Structure formats: structure tokens, C-alpha cells
C-alpha positions in Angstrom: -6.7 4.2 -16.2 -8.0 0.7 -16.9 -11.7 -0.2 -16.3 -10.7 -2.4 -13.4 -8.7 0.4 -11.8 -11.6 2.8 -12.3 -13.9 0.3 -10.6 -11.6 0.0 -7.6 -11.0 3.7 -7.4 -14.8 4.3 -7.3 -15.2 1.7 -4.6 -12.3 3.2 -2.6 -13.6 6.7 -2.8 -17.0 5.5 -1.5 -15.1 4.3 1.7 -14.4 7.8 3.0 -14.0 6.5 6.5 -10.7 5.1 5.5 -9.2 8.6 5.4 -10.0 9.1 9.1 -9.9 5.5 10.5 -8.6 5.8 14.1 -6.9 2.4 14.0 -4.6 3.3 11.0 -2.0 5.0 13.1 -1.8 2.2 15.6 -1.6 -0.3 12.8 1.4 1.4 11.3 3.1 1.4 14.7 2.6 -2.3 14.7 4.0 -2.6 11.1 7.1 -0.7 12.3 7.7 -3.1 15.1 7.7 -6.1 12.7 9.8 -4.5 10.0 13.4 -5.7 9.8 15.6 -3.2 11.7 17.6 -2.4 8.6 14.6 -1.9 6.3 14.8 1.3 4.3 12.6 1.1 1.2 9.0 0.6 2.0 6.2 0.2 -0.5 3.0 1.4 1.2 0.3 -0.5 -0.7 -3.1 1.2 -0.3 -1.4 4.3 1.1 -4.6 6.4 0.9 -3.8 9.9 1.9 -0.6 8.9 3.7 -1.6 9.0 7.3 0.1 5.7 8.0 3.2 6.7 6.2 3.5 9.8 8.3 3.4 7.6 11.4 6.1 5.3 9.9 8.3 8.4 9.1 8.1 9.5 12.7 9.2 6.0 13.9 11.8 5.5 11.1 13.1 8.8 9.7 15.5 7.0 7.4 12.6 5.1 5.6 12.3 5.7 1.9 8.5 5.6 1.5 6.8 4.8 -1.8 3.0 5.1 -1.9 0.9 2.9 -4.1 -2.8 3.6 -4.4 -5.4 3.4 -7.2 -6.9 6.8 -6.3 -5.0 9.7 -7.8 -6.7 12.3 -5.7 -5.5 10.7 -2.6 -1.9 10.5 -3.9 -2.1 14.2 -4.8 -2.4 15.1 -1.1 0.4 12.8 0.3 2.6 14.3 3.0 6.2 15.0 2.1 7.5 11.9 3.9 6.8 10.0 0.7 9.5 10.1 -1.9 7.4 8.6 -4.7 3.7 7.9 -5.6 2.4 5.3 -8.0 -1.2 5.4 -9.1 -1.9 1.8 -10.1 -3.3 -1.5 -8.9 -0.8 -3.7 -7.0 -0.9 -6.4 -9.7 0.1 -3.8 -12.4 3.5 -3.0 -11.0 6.5 -5.0 -11.9 8.1 -6.8 -8.9 11.7 -6.2 -8.2 14.1 -8.6 -6.5 13.4 -8.1 -2.9 16.5 -7.7 -0.6 17.0 -7.2 3.1 16.6 -3.4 2.9 13.1 -3.5 1.4 9.9 -4.1 3.3 6.2 -3.4 3.1 3.2 -3.0 5.5 0.8 -5.9 6.1 -1.6 -5.7 3.1 1.4 -5.2 0.9 2.7 -8.8 1.1 0.5 -9.8 -1.9 2.6 -7.4 -4.0 5.4 -10.0 -3.9 3.2 -12.9 -5.0 3.3 -13.5 -8.7 -0.1 -13.0 -10.2 -0.1 -16.4 -11.9 0.6 -18.2 -8.6 -2.8 -17.2 -7.2 -5.6 -19.6 -7.9 -8.9 -18.2 -8.9 -11.7 -18.4 -6.3 -14.8 -20.5 -7.0 -17.7 -18.5 -8.1 -20.6 -17.8 -5.7 -22.7 -20.2 -7.7 -20.4 -23.0 -6.5 -19.0 -23.9 -10.0 
């Protein structure tokens, strides 16, 4: 695990409420409604413990769910609806050519943006 991933994992673990957030299930229902009807492979970026994926699996039993999270202990308790788990930061995975059968939930869209195409933000000092 890189130092950056360790930093994000620590921050994520400090946000325990994310594992019981009542809006998560509703949000994944919304994701489902906006997915292409023929989507099958879904990368769930920030999958956490998989509550959202469970909701997607109920709505689309043919989905091939892949979890991506930077916290291994959360991936260790994923429900069986996930076919694969990747413990990494989203900028550490290699993008694949996206086709019409692949989709990803809302926060996942950044996964498909090449890292070099994102401009650095100005520092808080204004420089």
C-alpha cells in the first residue's frame, strides 16, 4: 500500500457513518435508472462494504459487479454479488476501453478520465 493510499484509507475509516448512510440504497436505485439498459460490467468505485452493490444486484441480477475501494477491511466483507474486489485508489488502476456493456456509478466517472487530463487545483494560498 502506498503512503497516499494509506492516508485515504485512514480518512475513509474515520468516516464510519458511510457504512450505514441511509441515502446509499436510494442513490444506487438512482444509478440503476440511469445505467444503459444493456450495461453488464459495473465498476463500483468507493464500494465500501457493498451495500450499494447489493441494491444494484437486486435491480439488475445480470450485473457483473466489481468493487474498488482503498480500504481492504471493507472489501473483505463484501456480499457475494461482487465478482471481484480491487484494493487501490481509482487513479492506480489501468483504464480499459469502455464499451456499451460497461458502466459505473456516479462517483466512478472520474475513473475514465486520464490522470494527466486533470489540471491541478490552485493552492489555498492563492498561488
